[in-house]
C-alpha positions as CSV (number, residue, x, y, z in Angstrom):
1,M,0.0,0.0,0.0
2,I,1.5,3.3,-1.1
3,E,1.7,6.4,1.1
4,L,-0.9,8.7,-0.3
5,S,0.4,12.0,-1.8
6,Q,-1.1,15.4,-1.1
7,Q,-2.6,15.4,-4.6
8,Q,-4.3,12.0,-3.9
9,R,-5.7,13.1,-0.6
10,E,-7.2,16.3,-2.1
11,I,-8.9,14.2,-4.8
12,I,-10.2,11.7,-2.4
13,E,-11.6,14.3,0.0
14,A,-13.0,16.7,-2.6
15,P,-16.7,17.7,-2.6
16,L,-19.2,15.7,-4.7
17,N,-18.7,17.7,-7.9
18,P,-17.8,16.6,-11.5
19,M,-14.0,16.1,-11.7
20,A,-11.4,15.6,-14.3
21,V,-8.2,14.0,-13.1
22,T,-5.1,13.8,-15.3
23,A,-2.9,11.1,-13.9
24,C,0.6,10.0,-14.9
25,A,1.7,6.4,-15.3
26,G,2.3,4.7,-12.0
27,S,0.5,7.4,-10.1
28,G,-1.6,5.1,-7.9
29,K,-4.8,5.7,-9.8
30,T,-6.3,2.5,-8.4
31,A,-5.6,3.5,-4.8
32,T,-7.0,6.9,-5.5
33,A,-10.1,5.7,-7.3
34,V,-11.2,3.2,-4.7
35,R,-10.7,5.6,-1.8
36,R,-12.5,8.3,-3.7
37,L,-15.3,5.8,-4.3
38,A,-15.5,5.0,-0.5
39,A,-15.4,8.8,0.3
40,M,-18.2,9.5,-2.1
41,R,-20.4,6.8,-0.7
42,K,-19.9,8.2,2.8
43,Q,-20.7,11.8,1.7
44,L,-24.0,10.5,0.3
45,N,-25.0,9.4,3.8
46,D,-28.4,7.7,3.7
47,R,-29.5,9.4,0.5
48,H,-30.7,7.2,-2.3
49,G,-28.5,6.4,-5.3
50,H,-25.5,4.4,-6.2
51,V,-21.9,5.4,-6.9
52,A,-20.5,3.7,-10.0
53,L,-16.8,3.1,-10.6
54,L,-16.3,2.0,-14.2
55,S,-13.3,1.0,-16.3
56,F,-12.6,-0.7,-19.6
57,S,-11.2,-4.2,-18.7
58,N,-12.2,-7.1,-16.4
59,V,-8.6,-7.0,-15.0
60,A,-9.1,-3.4,-13.8
61,V,-12.5,-4.2,-12.4
62,D,-11.2,-7.2,-10.5
63,T,-8.4,-5.0,-9.1
64,F,-10.8,-2.3,-8.0
65,N,-13.1,-4.9,-6.3
66,R,-10.1,-6.5,-4.5
67,D,-8.7,-3.2,-3.3
68,F,-12.1,-1.8,-2.3
69,D,-12.8,-4.9,-0.2
70,A,-9.4,-4.7,1.3
71,L,-9.9,-1.1,2.1
72,L,-13.2,-1.9,3.9
73,Q,-11.7,-4.8,5.8
74,A,-9.0,-2.5,7.1
75,E,-11.6,-0.4,8.9
76,P,-13.0,-2.1,12.1
77,G,-16.6,-3.2,11.7
78,S,-16.8,-2.3,8.0
79,K,-18.4,-4.5,5.4
80,R,-19.1,-4.1,1.7
81,A,-21.3,-1.0,1.5
82,G,-24.5,-1.0,-0.4
83,G,-25.0,1.6,-3.2
84,V,-21.6,0.9,-4.8
85,E,-21.2,-0.6,-8.3
86,I,-17.9,-1.5,-9.9
87,S,-17.9,-2.8,-13.4
88,T,-16.7,-2.3,-17.0
89,V,-18.3,0.5,-19.0
90,D,-19.7,-2.2,-21.4
91,A,-21.2,-4.3,-18.5
92,F,-22.7,-1.2,-17.0
93,V,-24.4,-0.2,-20.3
94,T,-25.5,-3.8,-21.0
95,S,-27.0,-4.5,-17.5
96,N,-28.7,-1.1,-17.1
97,I,-29.7,-0.1,-20.6
98,I,-29.5,-2.7,-23.3
99,R,-30.8,-5.9,-21.7
100,P,-33.7,-4.4,-19.7
101,H,-34.7,-1.7,-22.2
102,G,-33.1,-2.4,-25.6
103,H,-36.2,-4.2,-27.0
104,L,-38.0,-0.9,-26.9
105,V,-35.9,0.5,-29.8
106,M,-34.6,-2.7,-31.4
107,R,-38.2,-3.8,-32.0
108,C,-37.6,-7.4,-30.9
109,S,-39.9,-9.6,-28.8
110,R,-37.2,-10.9,-26.5
111,T,-34.3,-9.7,-24.2
112,P,-31.5,-8.5,-26.5
113,F,-28.3,-10.6,-26.5
114,L,-24.7,-10.0,-27.5
115,V,-23.3,-12.0,-30.4
116,H,-19.5,-12.6,-30.9
117,G,-19.6,-13.1,-34.7
118,T,-19.0,-16.9,-34.6
119,E,-22.6,-17.9,-34.1
120,P,-23.8,-20.0,-37.1
121,F,-27.1,-18.2,-37.5
122,L,-25.3,-15.0,-38.3
123,T,-24.6,-16.4,-41.8
124,N,-28.2,-15.1,-42.5
125,F,-27.2,-11.5,-41.7
126,S,-24.9,-9.7,-44.1
127,V,-24.5,-6.2,-45.6
128,W,-23.4,-5.2,-49.0
129,D,-20.3,-3.0,-48.9
130,G,-20.5,-2.0,-52.6
131,K,-18.4,-5.0,-53.9
132,R,-19.2,-8.0,-51.7
133,P,-21.4,-9.1,-48.8
134,Q,-19.9,-8.6,-45.3
135,P,-21.1,-9.8,-41.9
136,T,-23.5,-7.3,-40.3
137,T,-21.6,-7.8,-37.0
138,A,-18.5,-6.5,-38.7
139,L,-20.0,-3.0,-39.1
140,Q,-18.2,-0.4,-37.1
141,P,-20.2,2.9,-36.3
142,V,-18.1,6.0,-36.6
143,V,-19.2,9.5,-35.5
144,V,-18.1,11.9,-38.2
145,K,-18.1,15.6,-37.3
146,G,-20.7,17.5,-39.2
147,E,-22.1,14.3,-40.9
148,G,-23.3,12.2,-38.0
149,L,-23.1,8.5,-37.9
150,Q,-21.4,6.4,-40.7
151,F,-20.6,2.7,-40.9
152,E,-17.3,1.2,-41.9
153,V,-16.4,-2.4,-42.5
154,G,-13.2,-4.5,-43.0
155,R,-9.5,-3.6,-42.7
156,A,-9.8,-1.0,-45.5
157,K,-12.6,0.7,-43.4
158,T,-14.9,0.7,-46.4
159,V,-17.8,3.1,-45.9
160,V,-21.1,1.3,-46.3
161,D,-24.1,3.2,-47.6
162,R,-26.0,4.5,-44.5
163,K,-29.4,3.2,-45.6
164,T,-28.0,-0.2,-46.5
165,A,-26.2,-0.4,-43.1
166,T,-29.2,0.8,-41.1
167,E,-31.5,-1.8,-42.7
168,A,-29.0,-4.6,-42.0
169,I,-28.6,-3.5,-38.4
170,K,-32.4,-3.4,-37.9
171,K,-32.8,-6.9,-39.4
172,L,-30.2,-8.2,-36.9
173,A,-31.9,-6.3,-34.1
174,G,-35.2,-7.9,-35.0
175,V,-34.1,-11.2,-33.6
176,G,-32.6,-9.5,-30.5
177,A,-29.0,-9.7,-31.5
178,Y,-26.3,-7.0,-31.4
179,S,-22.5,-6.8,-31.6
180,H,-20.2,-5.0,-29.2
181,A,-19.9,-2.1,-31.5
182,L,-23.7,-1.9,-32.3
183,G,-24.8,-2.2,-28.7
184,N,-23.8,1.3,-27.9
185,I,-26.0,2.6,-30.7
186,W,-29.0,0.9,-29.2
187,A,-28.1,2.1,-25.7
188,L,-27.9,5.6,-26.9
189,K,-31.3,5.3,-28.7
190,V,-32.9,4.1,-25.5
191,L,-31.6,7.2,-23.6
192,M,-32.6,9.6,-26.4
193,N,-36.1,8.1,-27.0
194,Q,-37.0,7.2,-23.5
195,P,-36.6,10.2,-21.2
196,L,-38.2,8.5,-18.2
197,I,-35.6,5.7,-18.4
198,R,-32.8,8.3,-18.7
199,R,-34.0,10.2,-15.7
200,A,-34.5,7.0,-13.7
201,L,-30.9,5.9,-14.4
202,A,-29.6,9.3,-13.4
203,R,-31.4,9.1,-10.1
204,R,-30.1,5.6,-9.5
205,Y,-26.5,6.6,-10.4
206,P,-26.1,10.2,-9.3
207,H,-22.3,9.9,-9.3
208,I,-20.3,8.0,-12.0
209,L,-16.5,7.8,-11.8
210,V,-14.8,6.5,-15.0
211,D,-11.2,5.2,-14.9
212,E,-9.0,5.1,-18.0
213,A,-11.1,7.9,-19.4
214,Q,-8.7,8.4,-22.3
215,D,-10.3,5.2,-23.7
216,I,-13.8,6.7,-23.9
217,G,-15.0,6.6,-27.5
218,K,-17.5,8.9,-29.1
219,L,-20.6,6.7,-28.4
220,H,-19.6,6.1,-24.8
221,Q,-19.1,9.8,-24.5
222,L,-22.6,10.5,-25.8
223,I,-24.1,7.9,-23.4
224,L,-22.3,9.5,-20.4
225,M,-23.3,13.0,-21.4
226,S,-26.9,11.9,-21.8
227,L,-26.9,10.6,-18.2
228,Q,-25.2,13.8,-17.1
229,G,-27.8,15.9,-18.9
230,A,-30.5,14.0,-16.8
231,G,-28.8,14.9,-13.5
232,A,-25.9,12.4,-13.0
233,Q,-22.5,13.8,-12.0
234,V,-19.6,12.3,-14.1
235,S,-16.0,12.3,-13.0
236,L,-13.1,11.2,-15.2
237,I,-9.6,9.9,-14.4
238,G,-7.0,9.0,-17.1
239,D,-3.9,9.9,-19.1
240,V,-4.2,10.9,-22.7
241,N,-0.6,9.7,-23.2
242,Q,-1.8,6.1,-22.6
243,G,-4.7,6.3,-25.1
244,I,-3.8,3.3,-27.2
245,Y,-7.3,2.6,-28.6
246,E,-7.5,5.3,-31.2
247,F,-8.4,2.6,-33.8
248,S,-11.7,2.3,-32.1
249,G,-12.3,6.0,-31.9
250,A,-11.0,6.6,-28.4
251,T,-8.6,9.6,-28.9
252,G,-8.5,11.0,-25.4
253,A,-10.2,14.2,-26.7
254,F,-13.2,13.8,-24.3
255,L,-10.9,13.9,-21.2
256,K,-9.2,17.0,-22.5
257,Q,-12.5,18.7,-23.4
258,Y,-14.1,17.8,-20.1
259,A,-11.3,19.4,-18.2
260,D,-12.0,22.7,-20.0
261,R,-15.6,22.9,-18.7
262,D,-16.3,25.6,-16.1
263,D,-18.4,23.2,-13.9
264,V,-15.6,20.6,-13.7
265,D,-13.0,20.4,-10.9
266,V,-9.6,19.8,-12.5
267,R,-7.0,17.8,-10.6
268,T,-3.6,16.1,-11.4
269,L,-1.6,13.2,-10.2
270,E,2.1,13.9,-10.9
271,T,4.0,11.4,-8.7
272,N,5.2,8.1,-10.3
273,F,5.3,5.5,-7.5
274,R,6.1,2.6,-9.9
275,S,9.3,3.2,-11.9
276,V,12.9,4.0,-11.1
277,P,13.9,7.6,-11.8
278,S,15.8,6.9,-15.0
279,I,12.7,5.3,-16.6
280,V,10.5,8.2,-15.4
281,K,13.0,10.7,-16.9
282,I,12.7,9.1,-20.3
283,A,8.9,8.9,-20.0
284,N,8.8,12.6,-19.3
285,K,10.9,13.4,-22.4
286,L,8.5,11.3,-24.6
287,S,5.3,12.7,-23.1
288,G,6.3,16.3,-22.4
289,R,5.3,15.9,-18.8
290,D,7.3,16.7,-15.6
291,D,6.3,13.9,-13.3
292,K,8.3,13.2,-10.2
293,P,9.6,9.7,-9.2
294,E,8.8,8.6,-5.7
295,R,11.5,5.9,-5.8
296,T,15.3,6.3,-5.7
297,E,17.6,4.5,-8.1
298,P,18.6,1.1,-6.6
299,E,22.2,0.1,-6.3
300,I,21.5,-3.1,-8.3
301,S,21.3,-2.9,-12.1
302,S,18.2,-1.0,-13.2
303,G,16.9,1.6,-15.7
304,A,16.4,1.6,-19.5
305,Y,18.6,-0.3,-21.9
306,Y,18.6,-1.4,-25.5
307,F,20.2,-4.3,-27.5
308,T,20.0,-5.5,-31.0
309,Y,18.2,-8.6,-32.2
310,K,17.6,-10.6,-35.4
311,K,14.2,-12.0,-35.9
312,E,15.5,-15.4,-37.0
313,E,17.5,-15.6,-33.8
314,K,14.9,-15.1,-31.1
315,N,16.6,-17.4,-28.7
316,S,19.6,-15.2,-28.6
317,A,17.5,-12.1,-27.8
318,L,15.7,-14.0,-25.0
319,K,19.0,-15.2,-23.5
320,S,20.2,-11.6,-23.5
321,F,17.0,-10.5,-21.7
322,A,17.4,-13.4,-19.2
323,A,21.0,-12.3,-18.5
324,L,20.0,-8.7,-17.9
325,L,17.2,-9.8,-15.6
326,G,19.7,-11.9,-13.7
327,D,22.0,-8.8,-13.2
328,A,19.0,-6.9,-11.9
329,G,17.9,-9.7,-9.6
330,I,14.5,-10.0,-11.3
331,P,13.0,-13.5,-11.6
332,A,11.6,-14.6,-15.0
333,D,8.1,-14.8,-13.6
334,D,8.1,-11.1,-12.9
335,A,9.1,-10.2,-16.4
336,A,7.4,-10.0,-19.8
337,V,8.2,-9.7,-23.5
338,L,5.8,-7.2,-25.0
339,C,4.9,-6.7,-28.7
340,R,3.0,-4.2,-30.8
341,S,0.6,-6.8,-32.3
342,A,-1.0,-10.1,-31.5
343,K,0.7,-11.7,-34.5
344,W,4.1,-10.6,-33.2
345,A,3.3,-11.8,-29.7
346,D,2.2,-15.2,-31.0
347,D,5.4,-15.4,-33.1
348,W,7.7,-14.6,-30.1
349,A,5.8,-17.0,-27.9
350,G,6.4,-19.8,-30.5
351,G,3.2,-19.6,-32.5
352,E,1.9,-22.7,-34.1
353,D,1.0,-23.1,-37.8
354,D,-2.7,-22.6,-38.3
355,Q,-4.7,-25.9,-38.4
356,G,-8.4,-26.5,-38.9
357,Q,-11.1,-24.4,-40.5
358,G,-14.5,-23.1,-39.5
359,V,-16.0,-24.7,-36.3
360,L,-13.1,-27.1,-36.0
361,R,-10.7,-24.2,-35.7
362,H,-12.4,-23.1,-32.5
363,F,-11.6,-26.5,-30.9
364,V,-8.0,-26.5,-32.3
365,D,-7.3,-23.0,-30.8
366,S,-9.0,-24.0,-27.5
367,A,-6.6,-27.0,-27.1
368,I,-3.6,-24.8,-28.0
369,Q,-4.6,-22.1,-25.5
370,R,-5.0,-24.7,-22.8
371,D,-2.0,-27.0,-23.4
372,K,0.6,-24.5,-24.6
373,F,-0.2,-21.2,-22.8
374,G,-2.3,-22.4,-19.8
375,R,-5.0,-19.9,-20.7
376,F,-8.0,-21.8,-19.5
377,D,-10.4,-18.8,-19.7
378,E,-9.5,-18.3,-23.3
379,A,-9.7,-22.0,-24.0
380,F,-13.2,-22.1,-22.5
381,K,-14.5,-19.2,-24.7
382,L,-13.1,-20.9,-27.8
383,C,-14.6,-24.2,-26.9
384,C,-18.0,-22.6,-26.2
385,A,-17.9,-21.0,-29.6
386,G,-17.1,-24.4,-31.2
387,V,-20.0,-26.1,-29.3
388,I,-22.5,-23.4,-30.3
389,G,-21.4,-23.9,-33.9
390,L,-22.7,-27.5,-33.7
391,L,-26.0,-26.5,-32.3
392,D,-29.3,-25.5,-34.0
393,D,-29.7,-21.8,-34.9
394,N,-32.3,-21.4,-32.2
395,H,-29.5,-21.3,-29.6
396,G,-27.9,-18.2,-31.0
397,D,-27.9,-16.3,-27.7
398,L,-26.3,-19.1,-25.7
399,L,-22.7,-18.1,-26.4
400,S,-23.2,-14.7,-24.9
401,D,-24.8,-16.2,-21.8
402,L,-21.9,-18.7,-21.3
403,V,-19.1,-16.3,-21.8
404,S,-20.4,-13.2,-20.1
405,R,-22.3,-14.9,-17.3
406,S,-25.1,-12.5,-17.8
407,R,-27.6,-15.0,-16.3
408,D,-27.5,-16.7,-13.0
409,E,-30.1,-19.4,-13.5
410,R,-29.1,-22.7,-12.1
411,S,-29.4,-24.4,-15.6
412,S,-26.9,-21.9,-17.1
413,Q,-24.5,-22.5,-14.2
414,M,-24.7,-26.3,-14.6
415,L,-24.2,-26.0,-18.4
416,R,-21.2,-23.8,-17.9
417,R,-19.8,-26.3,-15.4
418,T,-20.3,-29.1,-17.9
419,L,-18.4,-27.3,-20.6
420,W,-15.6,-26.4,-18.2
421,T,-15.2,-30.1,-17.4
422,F,-15.0,-30.9,-21.1
423,V,-12.3,-28.2,-21.6
424,K,-10.2,-29.2,-18.6
425,D,-10.2,-32.9,-19.2
426,A,-7.7,-33.9,-21.9
427,T,-8.4,-37.6,-21.3
428,A,-12.2,-37.7,-21.8
429,G,-12.9,-34.1,-22.9
430,L,-11.1,-31.8,-25.3
431,P,-8.1,-34.0,-26.6
432,S,-4.5,-33.1,-25.8
433,A,-2.9,-30.8,-28.4
434,S,0.2,-33.0,-28.3
435,L,-1.7,-35.7,-30.3
436,I,-1.1,-36.1,-34.0
437,A,-3.8,-33.9,-35.5
438,D,-5.3,-35.9,-38.4
439,T,-4.9,-39.5,-37.1
440,A,-5.4,-39.1,-33.4
441,W,-6.7,-35.7,-32.2
442,Q,-9.5,-35.1,-34.7
443,P,-11.0,-38.7,-34.4
444,A,-10.8,-38.4,-30.6
445,L,-12.5,-35.0,-30.8
446,L,-15.3,-36.4,-33.0
447,L,-16.1,-39.2,-30.6
448,R,-16.0,-37.1,-27.4
449,V,-18.0,-34.2,-28.9
450,E,-20.7,-36.7,-30.0
451,A,-21.0,-38.0,-26.4
452,M,-21.1,-34.5,-25.1
453,L,-23.8,-33.3,-27.5
454,A,-25.9,-36.3,-26.6
455,M,-25.6,-35.3,-22.9
456,L,-26.4,-31.6,-23.7
457,S,-29.5,-32.8,-25.5
458,A,-30.7,-35.1,-22.7
459,E,-29.9,-32.9,-19.8
460,Y,-30.3,-29.3,-21.1
461,G,-32.6,-29.8,-24.1
462,L,-30.1,-28.4,-26.6
463,K,-30.7,-29.3,-30.2
464,T,-27.8,-30.4,-32.4
465,R,-27.8,-29.3,-36.1
466,G,-28.1,-32.2,-38.5
467,N,-24.7,-31.8,-40.3
468,W,-22.6,-31.2,-37.2
469,K,-20.1,-34.0,-38.1
470,A,-19.3,-32.3,-41.4
471,K,-18.3,-29.2,-39.5
472,L,-15.6,-31.2,-37.7
473,A,-14.2,-32.8,-40.9
474,R,-10.5,-33.0,-41.4
475,R,-10.1,-29.8,-43.3
476,K,-6.6,-28.3,-43.1
477,I,-5.6,-30.8,-40.4
478,F,-2.1,-32.1,-40.7
479,N,-0.1,-35.2,-39.8
480,R,1.6,-33.6,-36.8
481,P,0.7,-32.4,-33.3
482,L,-1.2,-29.2,-32.8
483,I,1.7,-28.0,-30.7
484,Q,5.4,-28.9,-30.8
485,P,6.3,-31.2,-27.9
486,A,9.6,-29.5,-27.3
487,D,10.1,-26.3,-25.4
488,L,10.2,-23.8,-28.3
489,V,12.6,-21.4,-26.7
490,G,15.1,-24.0,-25.6
491,E,16.0,-25.6,-22.3
492,D,18.5,-22.9,-21.3
493,V,16.1,-20.0,-21.8
494,P,13.2,-19.2,-19.3
495,K,9.7,-19.4,-20.8
496,F,8.8,-15.8,-20.5
497,R,5.3,-14.4,-20.5
498,V,4.7,-12.9,-24.0
499,S,1.9,-10.4,-24.5
500,T,0.7,-7.4,-26.5
501,V,1.1,-4.0,-24.9
502,H,-2.7,-3.6,-24.9
503,K,-3.2,-6.7,-22.7
504,V,-0.8,-5.5,-20.0
505,K,-2.1,-1.9,-19.8
506,G,-2.6,-1.0,-16.2
507,E,-0.1,-3.6,-14.9
508,S,3.2,-3.1,-13.1
509,I,6.0,-5.4,-14.2
510,R,9.6,-5.5,-12.8
511,G,11.3,-6.3,-16.1
512,V,10.0,-5.6,-19.6
513,L,11.5,-6.4,-23.0
514,Y,9.7,-4.4,-25.8
515,I,10.4,-5.8,-29.2
516,C,10.2,-3.2,-32.0
517,N,10.6,-3.0,-35.8
518,R,11.9,0.2,-37.5
519,S,8.5,1.8,-37.8
520,H,7.6,1.1,-34.1
521,L,11.0,2.6,-33.0
522,D,10.6,5.7,-35.1
523,E,7.1,6.5,-33.7
524,F,8.2,5.6,-30.1
525,L,11.1,8.1,-30.3
526,G,8.6,10.7,-31.7
527,G,6.8,10.7,-28.4
528,T,3.1,10.3,-27.7
529,T,1.6,12.2,-30.6
530,T,0.7,9.0,-32.5
531,E,-1.1,5.8,-31.4
532,V,2.0,3.6,-32.0
533,G,4.1,6.2,-30.0
534,K,1.6,5.9,-27.1
535,I,1.9,2.1,-27.3
536,G,5.6,2.4,-26.8
537,Y,5.1,4.8,-23.9
538,V,2.7,2.4,-22.2
539,A,5.3,-0.4,-22.7
540,L,8.0,1.7,-21.1
541,T,5.9,2.8,-18.2
542,R,4.9,-0.8,-17.3
543,A,8.4,-1.4,-16.1
544,R,9.2,-0.9,-12.4
545,D,13.0,-1.7,-12.4
546,L,14.2,-2.6,-15.9
547,F,13.1,-1.7,-19.4
548,I,14.8,-3.2,-22.4
549,L,14.2,-2.1,-26.0
550,G,14.8,-4.7,-28.7
551,V,16.2,-2.9,-31.8
552,P,16.5,-4.7,-35.2
553,A,20.2,-5.2,-35.9
554,T,19.8,-3.6,-39.3
555,N,18.6,-0.4,-37.8
556,I,20.9,0.1,-34.9
557,G,23.2,2.6,-36.7
558,E,20.2,4.9,-37.3
559,F,18.7,4.7,-33.8
560,A,21.6,4.2,-31.4
561,P,22.5,8.0,-31.2
562,K,18.8,8.9,-30.6
563,L,18.5,6.3,-27.9
564,D,21.7,7.4,-26.2
565,A,20.5,11.1,-26.3
566,L,17.1,10.1,-24.8
567,G,18.8,8.4,-21.8
568,F,19.0,4.7,-22.8
569,T,22.1,2.7,-22.1
570,K,23.4,0.1,-24.6
571,A,23.3,-3.3,-22.9
572,G,26.8,-4.8,-22.5
573,K,28.7,-1.6,-22.1
């Protein structure tokens, strides 16, 4: 538990007014937010209404819940107070607006449900982009200044005719389905068209505190401002330099604009409790800030370094990283290799060649996630998607229920438990990824899935589609295991955690290796004016003690002088 700074105390104890807090990396936002939440709840006394603390990831929500409960336990006689809600922004919108009220604007005769894009019935819902049909669920709404809402699809961000897109979205909504992107449109329509609901929500949540506010996109902004217009007070806390979701429309502009309002109390957090001073100094140069480090530089090796690597010699780079960690006294399990993209992360983790197509691919990826990476949550989601792909179209909303746990009925809990058992059991459930794919793994999967589907039909009344076996046929399945049996990074190299920068946002890691190409490096050194530059900044500021930059060997001559001038040290000097 950190010692609270004066800036933190002033934020925690401030009156119940809208607030905009700009917080540097490592500034103790979690500690500040949960204490502010508790203080707000106390200031409300016995008055009606909830205080909501919202963020953008389940990891952040879990951390807030844990720390809030710990805070209460530290106070004699305290217990979890009523009138407090901690959740993701999407979960808040779903549970309070879309599920209970979405049918009013979606014109469906059932409770709306989220689709993930893999449900088989979605093949009946497509939209014409001018050249070819695209899944309706692939539509991305974009608010264009002066033009209103437009819809884009695909990597090329092709703009779809507004009338065509609207008709496709309404058709999907007619069966009660919506995607992550389209759900915010329906939530906003509820608030705009149902003033009684809008006012009721504002009374229920008179105070809403949003963490990671730089990640608020335009539609989320409109939803929050609609609630504020009905009487709710909204407070934001975030750092525009860590806005790494610009691709989804979250530019950090809302946080900046909100701080300029006359009715908003503007505060800052400028003490970095996480990183050693040499890392904070570089972060300040990149961001243009003047944050102060709370820590002193340790006597043992620490700070920001760089070394060269060749992509075809990953083991050598990982060995160098392991040696630097050893010099700094950092264990491998408190270190991470970070990459710009999921493709790079998979490659550095020892990615497997793609096997399987369609529904079968879900089961392939599920086995790999479980047996290679130990990611059981991800394996469960993929397995659920595979099972849903074998069921009748009438079960289109089942995947959302299983993955999001939006329902607490006993039958849903039992079904979830049944599927978890299938995922975890490599002997009788999802076959081991070490089996030969075409001659052992796929035949075993076919037999075990058949037994499971029979049980799901008998115990839960789930209907299997007639051609389900064809969906598990041996398409693009090879005569080799799904994963290589040997340790891909070699026996003499620790098996590091490998992740994208996006997935570790908000974390604190003792040792970080950030692998870059020339383009990543160029934007990183350019500061936080671009999305890729901000991604590099987030990677840097995750590190507590040691940050290593992996520079392509072919580019070291160009970048070494710039890195030296910025404050980096060449490893091995």
